[in-house]
Structures are given as structure tokens and as C-alpha cells.
N, C-alpha and C positions, 0 to 999 in steps of 0.2 A: 837231597834231591827227594821234592813233594811227588807225588804222584798224586794224578786224579785225581775224586776215587765219588760215588754220588753212594748213601742210600737209602734206604727201600723202605719207604712206611708199617707200619705194622700191620703186618701180613702176616695173619693166624698159618702157623704148619701146617694145617691140612692141606687148608690154600692156592701158597708156595706148594705144598713136591704137589700136589696135583695137578700146580698150571705147570710148572717145569715137568712133568711124564706128557701131562699131553702135548706141550711145546712141540718133545721133542721131535717124532715123529713126523711129527709139519716141517722142522726144523727151523723153528722158529723162537722166541724168546717173549720167557712172561712178559708182562707189561701194567706190576703194578704198579698204586703212586707212588713216586717218586719222591723222597723232600732228601736236606740237608739234617737233619736236628745238631739244637746245641746239648750240649755236657751232658745235661740232668733231664733233656728227652729222647734217652740210648737204652733203661734200661725196657721200655715194650718192645723192641725190637727184633722183629723173627730173622731177616738176611743182612746185605752186605751187600758187595760189590768192591771191589778194590779192581786198579788196572798198575801195570807195569812195561818199565822200555826194558828189553831185554838188546844189548849189540849180538847175543848167537843167532842164528837159523831156527823158528820155527819146529826144523826138524831136533836140534840138538836143543833144543827148549822140551819139546815133547819129552827127549830118554831123559831128559833130566828126577823129571819127573814121573815117570813108569819102568827105569832104572835100577831096577835094585842099590850097585858098586856108587852111581852119583847122585842117588838121592842121596844114601850114607854119604857117602865125600859129601853135599855141600852142608848135609842138615848139621850133622857131627855123630848120627845117630845110630841104632842099628832101624832095618826096612823091611820088609817079607815084605815082595812085587809078584799079583802075579798081571799078566804082561797080558785078559786075554778079554774079550766080559762077558760080568759074568766073576770074576776072577776077586778075591779078598787080598787086603792088602791090608798087613802091620808099618805104623810107617813109625816114628820115637818111639822105638820101643815098647809096643806097645800100647802108646798114650791113645795112641790113634784109630780108632779102625774102619777098613773102609769093603767097599766092595763097587767095581766097573758098574756104571750100567750103559754107557758105552763108548764106545775105543772109535777115534777118525782120525787117523797116524797120520801128524806134522801140526793134526788142525784142534781136534777138541776129544777133552776128560770129558766124562759124569761120572760120577761115583755118590756115593751115596752114603753116606760118614757119618759118622763118629763119635766124639771128644771121651774112654774111658771111661771119666767121672758123674756123665747123663745117666740120667735111668735106665735102666735097662727095655729096651728096643729104643729108645726114640733118635733120629738118624734127619741129619739131614743128606740136603742134595748140593752136589759141588757140581760146578762147571768152569773148565777152565778155555779160553775158545784161545786158539794166538797166530797171529793175523801177519806176516807177511807185514815187517817197514821198513823199504830198503837194507839192506844188508844184512837188518836183525825182524825180532816181532816184538808187538805187541802183544800182550795176556790182555788178558779180562777174565776176570771171576768172578763170578755169584757166585752168592756164598745162600741159602734159605729156608725157612722148617727149621732151626735152632732150636733150641728152650726162648724166652724169652729170659730179662737178664744177659745175654752172656755175650749179651755185643763188642761190651767194656775190652772182654777178653783177647774177641778171637780175632775183632778187625784193626789190634797193633800184632798180634800175635800175627797174624797174613805180612805185615814186615820184618817183625825182626827172626821167623825161620825157616817161613821158603825167602820172599824177594832180596830182603840186603843178601841175606849166603851163597841165593842167583847169581843172583850179581856178577859177587867176587867169581865164581865159581865156576860162569862160565864167560869169562874172561880171553 
């Protein structure tokens, strides 16, 4: 199954983070230019959008993303997850570290997120929006402000390490 995707074109890290943070308080989504790049055009991208549908309720999807045991269950890797705003996360055995910026039960998770291979102090903003769709959930994930050159690793990584194993886990 293919997931509909949109790519956000050439947004500077600072602009993306500031737009995302400014919009959080207003409950709005940042609206930078959207484009669908060819494979050769991804090197300068610093944002992406992924969408996935799950047969589980928004509550179950939210819990899978924020519960250590469930996250470890679907990912197959160790996770330490705080369930409070401002709390920290260590995912995939420390390969990803994050801090919860905003948590709205069963609806939204916003995190300042980084790969352990990135330069110190570099974070992206990851936002999960959960919407009921029939008996299931439509998830929209926006990741903004990651380093240029990371798109080709992150884009397939979300499908491989999140959406596909979560779908199997939440059946």
C-alpha cells in the first residue's frame, strides 16, 4: 500500500522551527511552499510529510507512540519514553533522542527530535496529528528543520521503522 505524501520544499531549519513553534500556540499548521521533488531534488530538503491510515483508534495509535512497552513491541528496539510535556525520549536504543513539546491525548504529539548522528544541538520538530477515520485513524506526520541531506534517509525510515511495524502491531 502506498501512502499519500507531500514534500515541503527548501525551508531553512530556523524558519521551519520558528514557524512550527509559533503555530503551536494558535493550533495552526505552518504553510511553507509544498513541492514534490524528483529523486535528485531531495538533497536540500529540510522537511517532509507522511500520512498513514491505521485500523486502530486514535487512542491506540497515541498509546503506541508514547508507551515504552508498546513502542518497543512494534519497533523491536529499546525505548525510554516520558509521557509528560517537557519529558525526554530515547528511541531505538538511543539512536533517536527527543523531548515532548506538546501532548494532546489521542490527537497530537509534538516533539523536538534528533538523530544521534547529527551535530550537537541540531533538532527537528516532529508533529503527529491523529484524526478518527471510520473505525480507524488517519495519521499525518510533519517533520521540519532536519539537516539538509537527511531527507533520503528519513523519508523511507518513517515507513520502515514506524508505519509498517505499527500497522502489524495494532491489528
